[in-house]
C-alpha positions as CSV (number, residue, x, y, z in Angstrom):
1,M,45.3,11.8,59.2
2,L,47.9,12.8,56.6
3,D,45.2,14.3,54.4
4,E,43.9,16.4,57.3
5,T,47.5,17.6,58.0
6,R,48.0,18.5,54.4
7,E,44.7,20.3,54.2
8,G,45.6,22.3,57.3
9,E,49.0,23.2,55.8
10,R,47.3,24.2,52.6
11,R,44.8,26.5,54.4
12,E,47.7,28.0,56.4
13,T,49.7,28.6,53.2
14,I,46.7,30.2,51.5
15,D,46.2,32.5,54.5
16,E,49.8,33.5,54.6
17,L,49.8,34.2,50.8
18,S,46.7,36.2,51.2
19,D,48.3,38.3,53.9
20,L,51.3,38.8,51.8
21,L,49.2,39.9,48.8
22,V,47.5,42.5,51.0
23,V,50.9,44.0,51.8
24,V,52.1,43.9,48.2
25,Q,48.8,45.5,47.0
26,E,49.3,48.3,49.4
27,M,52.8,48.8,48.2
28,G,51.4,48.9,44.6
29,R,49.0,51.6,45.6
30,R,51.8,53.6,47.2
31,L,53.9,53.2,44.0
32,A,50.9,54.4,41.9
33,D,50.6,57.5,44.1
34,E,54.3,58.2,43.7
35,T,54.5,57.5,39.9
36,H,54.1,60.0,37.2
37,G,54.4,60.0,33.5
38,D,55.0,56.9,31.3
39,A,55.6,54.5,34.1
40,Y,52.1,55.0,35.5
41,S,50.5,52.7,33.0
42,Q,52.9,50.0,33.9
43,V,52.2,50.4,37.6
44,G,48.5,50.3,36.8
45,E,49.0,47.1,35.0
46,L,50.9,45.7,37.9
47,N,48.2,46.6,40.3
48,E,45.6,45.0,38.1
49,L,47.6,41.8,38.1
50,L,47.9,41.9,41.8
51,H,44.2,42.3,42.1
52,Q,43.6,39.4,39.8
53,A,46.0,37.3,41.8
54,R,44.1,38.0,45.0
55,L,40.8,37.2,43.4
56,Q,42.2,33.9,42.2
57,L,43.6,33.1,45.6
58,T,40.1,33.7,47.0
59,R,38.7,31.3,44.5
60,I,41.3,28.7,45.5
61,K,40.5,29.2,49.2
62,D,36.8,28.9,48.6
63,G,37.4,25.7,46.7
64,A,39.5,24.4,49.5
65,V,36.7,25.1,52.0
66,E,34.1,23.5,49.8
67,G,36.3,20.5,49.0
68,G,37.4,20.1,52.6
């Protein structure tokens, strides 16, 4: 029972984090649109990191589904 509760909480946390990353990525895209000059490369790097974080979260979620 405790394992089922923890797994449910884990899935909920993953879903909430995924939703948050969607919002943060959109803000990153907005920042890229608004940025000019030297800072643009830093914003591009940030957006790439956000993309990688979302991919990793997807892998974690897929592993949670397979393992559960």
